[in-house]
C-alpha positions in Angstrom: -8.3 5.0 -1.7 -10.4 1.9 -1.0 -12.9 3.1 -3.7 -10.0 3.5 -6.2 -8.8 0.0 -5.5 -12.4 -1.3 -6.1 -12.6 0.7 -9.3 -9.2 -0.6 -10.5 -10.5 -4.2 -10.0 -7.3 -5.5 -8.6 -8.8 -7.7 -5.9 -11.5 -10.4 -6.1 -15.1 -9.2 -5.7 -16.1 -8.7 -2.1 -12.6 -9.4 -0.6 -13.7 -8.7 3.0 -13.0 -5.7 5.3 -9.7 -7.1 6.6 -8.2 -7.7 3.2 -6.9 -4.1 2.9 -5.5 -2.0 5.7 -4.3 1.5 5.5 -1.5 2.8 7.8 0.1 6.3 8.2 3.3 6.9 6.4 5.5 6.6 9.5 4.0 3.2 10.3 4.6 2.1 6.7 8.3 3.1 7.2 8.5 0.8 10.2 7.0 -2.1 8.2 9.5 -1.5 5.4 12.4 -1.6 7.8 11.2 -4.8 9.5 10.7 -6.4 6.1 14.1 -5.4 4.7 16.5 -5.7 7.6 17.6 -8.5 9.8 18.7 -6.4 12.8 15.2 -5.1 13.4 13.9 -8.4 14.7 16.7 -8.6 17.3 15.3 -5.6 19.2 11.6 -5.6 18.3 9.5 -7.5 20.8 6.1 -6.9 22.6 6.4 -4.0 25.1 9.2 -2.3 23.1 8.7 1.4 22.6 10.6 3.1 19.8 10.7 6.3 17.8 10.3 6.6 14.0 11.9 9.6 12.3 11.1 10.3 8.7 13.4 13.1 7.5 12.8 13.6 3.8 11.3 16.0 1.4 10.3 19.2 3.1 9.2 17.9 6.4 10.6 16.0 9.4 8.0 13.7 11.0 8.4 11.8 14.3 6.2 9.3 15.9 6.7 6.9 18.9 5.2 3.4 18.8 4.8 0.5 21.1 5.0 -3.0 19.8 1.9 -4.9 21.1 2.5 -8.2 19.2 4.8 -9.6 16.6 2.5 -12.2 15.0 0.6 -10.5 13.7 2.6 -7.3 13.9 0.5 -4.7 15.9 1.8 -1.3 16.7 0.1 1.5 18.6 1.1 5.1 18.8 2.5 6.2 22.2 2.5 9.8 21.1 0.8 11.5 18.2 2.9 12.3 15.2 4.8 15.6 15.2 5.7 17.3 11.9 8.2 20.2 11.4 8.5 21.9 8.1 12.2 21.6 7.5 14.5 20.1 5.0 14.6 19.8 1.2 
């Protein structure tokens, strides 16, 4: 994916290794919720452990995260992702 971004020439030349970060789909869902809801910031704080459930398509994925810091947002997996082929 990083190579595709380079080939698409959408970033300045040599943007630096920290300019682009890739996350797993479940973590991307967490970032989306935090960006688009106000209630998320009322419970999310360092030390908070929470579950993310992605039930869509043909799979149900669950992951547990711990919030390490808010600024910048840093999450670590408490348990590895589990995937069940169910749904759709």
